[in-house]
C-alpha positions in Angstrom: -7.7 27.1 -5.5 -9.6 24.1 -6.8 -8.5 21.0 -4.9 -9.1 17.5 -6.2 -12.1 15.6 -4.8 -11.1 13.8 -1.6 -12.0 10.1 -1.3 -10.6 7.4 1.0 -8.1 5.2 -0.9 -7.1 7.8 -3.4 -3.4 8.6 -3.9 -1.9 12.0 -4.3 1.6 13.5 -4.9 2.6 16.7 -3.0 4.6 19.5 -4.7 7.5 18.2 -2.6 7.2 14.9 -4.5 5.8 12.8 -1.5 3.2 10.2 -2.3 0.3 9.8 0.1 -3.0 7.9 0.4 -6.1 9.3 2.0 -7.0 6.9 4.8 -9.8 8.9 6.5 -11.9 11.9 5.6 -14.5 13.7 7.7 -16.1 16.5 5.6 -18.2 17.6 8.5 -15.2 18.4 10.7 -13.0 19.3 7.7 -10.3 16.8 8.5 -8.2 14.6 6.1 -6.0 11.8 7.4 -3.3 10.6 5.1 -0.6 8.0 5.2 2.6 8.8 3.3 4.3 6.0 1.3 6.9 5.7 4.0 4.2 4.8 6.6 3.9 8.2 8.3 0.3 9.1 9.2 -0.7 12.8 9.3 -3.9 14.7 9.9 -4.7 17.9 8.1 -7.5 20.4 8.4 -8.9 21.6 5.0 -6.8 24.8 5.0 -3.6 22.8 5.5 -4.7 20.2 2.9 -5.2 23.0 0.4 -1.7 24.3 1.1 -0.2 20.9 0.2 -1.2 21.5 -3.4 -1.6 17.8 -4.1 -2.2 16.2 -7.5 -4.0 12.9 -8.0 -1.8 9.9 -9.0 -2.4 6.2 -9.6 -1.6 3.9 -6.7 2.0 2.7 -6.7 2.7 -0.8 -8.0 4.5 -1.6 -4.8 1.9 -0.8 -2.2 3.9 -2.4 0.6 6.0 0.7 1.1 3.4 2.4 3.1 3.1 -0.6 5.4 6.8 -0.8 6.0 7.0 -4.5 5.1 9.9 -6.6 4.0 10.2 -10.2 2.8 10.9 -11.3 6.4 7.5 -9.9 7.5 5.6 -12.4 5.4 6.8 -15.3 7.6 7.8 -17.4 4.7 10.8 -17.7 2.4 9.4 -16.4 -0.9 12.3 -17.9 -2.9 11.4 -21.4 -1.8 8.1 -23.3 -2.0 6.2 -23.7 1.3 5.7 -27.0 3.0 7.3 -30.4 2.5 7.8 -31.9 -0.9 5.2 -34.6 -1.5 6.3 -37.2 -4.0 4.0 -38.1 -6.9 2.9 -41.7 -6.4 2.8 -42.2 -10.1 6.5 -41.5 -10.4 7.4 -45.0 -9.2 4.5 -46.9 -10.9 6.8 -48.8 -13.2 9.5 -49.6 -10.6 7.8 -52.9 -9.7 9.8 -55.1 -12.1 
């Protein structure tokens, strides 16, 4: 079987439909470490990697799935601007009647 070239940062889809990213690769030891989209990290030897029958895919648009992040994890309310509202000093320029 001819498997795709393995490079760190590349994304693949397994025959089971799982998306994964290569996070480490040691060709000398024949070990591939991957992180699945849900955040699970697994290590495969080359024989097991071949048995996954992966196909290269483009990285997902929402990359945060593999990091298990939610809006709360950012530490800010993304629906509201950060910081205090600073008034524009020119807004009241003509108020000196």
